[in-house]
N, C-alpha and C positions, 0 to 999 in steps of 0.2 A: 490172683482168684486160680484156682485148683480147675481142673475140666471136668463137667458134671455130665453131660450129654455132647455124644458124637454120633453125628449121621453122614455117610459114606455112601457115593452112590447110589443112594434110595429111588428101589423102581415096583409100584405098585401094579398089578394088571386087576379089571376086572372079568373072566374072559380073553375076548380081542379086542379088548380098550385095554389101553394103557392111562391110567390115571395120574401120576406119579413118574419122573421122566429123572433119572443121576442128580436127583437132589443128595448137596451135600452142604451142613453148615457142621459147628460147635456150639457151646451156650455152656458156659461157667459160672459155677456156685456163686448165688447171691445173684446173677445177672434178668436183666428184665430183657425180653424179646420180643418179637410180635411178628407172624407170618400176614401178610396183607395178597390183599388181589380179590379178581371177580369171581363171582359162583363158580363151580368147576372147575376153579383154579387147579385141584391138588392139595388145598390144606388140610380140610378134614382125613382125607385119605393120607395125607402127614402123619400127623396127630395118633391117628388108628395106629399104625403101623409100629409106630414111636413106644404105644403100650402095649404093643402083643394082641390087636384085635385084627387086625389085617395080615394076610400072608405079604413075604415082601422080598426082593434082590436088592443086595449091598448088605449093609454092615451097620447095626444101631449100637453104639453103646450108652449103658446108663450106668454112672457109678466108675468105671472101667471095668463093668459086665457084660457080654452080650444078650441081649434083648430075647434075641430067635429064642428059643423052645423055654423060655422063663416063666411059669406058671403067675395070673394075679395077685396072688399071694404073696407073692416072693418079692416083685419090681413093689407093691404096696410098702412093704417091710423095709426094701430101700430108700421108700421115701416119692416114687416116682408115682403123682396122683392127676387122675382128672375127672373133670368136669366138662360131662358129654354136649353137644349142643339138644339142648330138649332137656337138660336139668339132671336126668335121670334119680329123681326123688324115687322114694317108696312110695306111690299114692295110699296103701290102705294100709299102711303108717304111720304113727303119730308124731308129731314136729319131734319133742323130748324123744321116742325111738328112732327115728333120721339121725337127728345130732349122736346118741349112742352108740350106731351102726358106724358111724363117721373115729369114733374112739375104741374100738372093739379092741384093737392090737396092743392098746397101750394100759401099764398097771396100774399108772399113777392116779390113780381113782380122786383121790382130794384136788389135785389141780386141775382133771376132768372137770368136775363137779365145781369149780372157779369161773373155768373157762365158760363154761355155759352159762352161768348166771351172766359171765360179760356180757355177753351175746344177747341176753334176755333183756337184759339193764339196753346194749345199744341199739337191739332194734326190738323196741317194749310190743310189737303185732306177732311175732314169734313167741313172745313168754305172755303174749295173754292169748293163746292156740294154741300152746305147746302139748296138750292132751286132744286137740282134735287132730283129726284125720290129713297127712298130709296132704293129699286129692284135692282139700277141699279150699288149699292157699287158693289167693291170685296166683297171677303167671309171677310175675314180683318179687312176692314172698318168696315161691319157688324158687325164685332163681339165689336167693339171700340166703335161702334155706342151706340147698345144695352148694353155695361156695362156704361157707360155714361147717358144714359136716366134713366138707375138703380137711377145711384148714386145722379141724378136731383132730387129723391124720398126724397133725405135724407134717405134711413134707415138706423136702428135699428141694423139687419142682414140682409146681403144681401146670395142668397145662387147663386153661378153660377156650372151649370152644361156641365162641358166639355167645357171647353171656349175657349180651343186652339185646338181642333178636325177639322184638313181639312186648319189650316192654315201654310203659310210661316214662315221658324223661325223666320226671322226679327220681323214681330207681331206676334209673341209668344211673343217675346220679352218684346214688347209694350206692350202689355197686362198682366203682370206679372209685369213690373214691376207700372200699375196704379193697382195689385191688393196688388203690395207690401204697395201702400201709403195708403192701408183702415186702418192701425194701426194707423197710423199719424190722422185720422179723428174720430176715435176710432166706427170703423162701425166693428161690427162683421161678421165672415165670413163663412161659411161654402161651402168646396171647394170642388167639384168632378170632376178631372181628370185624363184623359188617362195615359197621363207625371206623374208616382208618383212621381220620384224623385225630379220635379220641382213642384207637391203640397205640397211634403213632406220641402222642402229648405225653404217657404215662412209662413209656418204653426206654429202655437205652440202645437198642439196634433193631432191624428192621432186615426181613427178607419180601422181596415182592416175587410173587410168581404168579405166573401166566401158562394156560395150557397143559398145565404137571411142572415145569422147570422151574430155575428160580433165574429172574430178568435182570433185577437189581438186588444189591442191599448195599447199608452202608450205616452209620448213625440214625436213627430215628428225626431228630433234628436235623438232620442234612437233607433228609427224603422229605420231610414237612417243607422246605424250604426250596425243592425241587421243582419248577414250574412243568416239567413235564410229567412228574409224578402227580401233581397236580391235579394238572388236566387230566389224567388218562385215569386214574386211582382214588381220586380225592373229590372227582366230580366238580373241579372248580375251573372257572373261565379266566383264560388268563386276562390280565390287567392293560 
């Protein structure tokens, strides 16, 4: 697999506060990975830097090109797509219009219509409410809309920031079933998720962040089996 994302010695500051300290990692085409850690560990600051939303020190390359000073549209055209914490839907646009925004760079209109029909078939609630304002959807429906809007852009790398936050268990199950399907599409994934066990279950490898730095890394299955990781980051007591 070829290298898709390279992060080297990443630093992020907010005034006098350093949120990310010397973080380095790589992600390859089609690879599924997660950043886990407590709130405030620096996970969201890391992915915001990757997508050009935060100023940073160090180096970030996507598809062999530096991210620094590149416009959001150029990164999107290259296949770098993020669903931010809070979903980022267009509340005053309809469900259908939100999905159309996901596909606005595509010219294969017939295929786009087919994919939208498949979305409405898999998630009937979105189909039933496609002409209603997206802001009127429940939190879980908005997350599903945001995820499918992102997929319509045909990402090479999809970054998801806390996709299960505040959702009912059944909706979390639906969201993670969709995430699990990314592997079949060949889409690389970088996941930030408060439910670390869920995140490790659906990914190949993981980096554990604490106080802005990476303190552990390895295959997700190995980290799941690590008693220390389980106690500190999964909230599990030793047997």
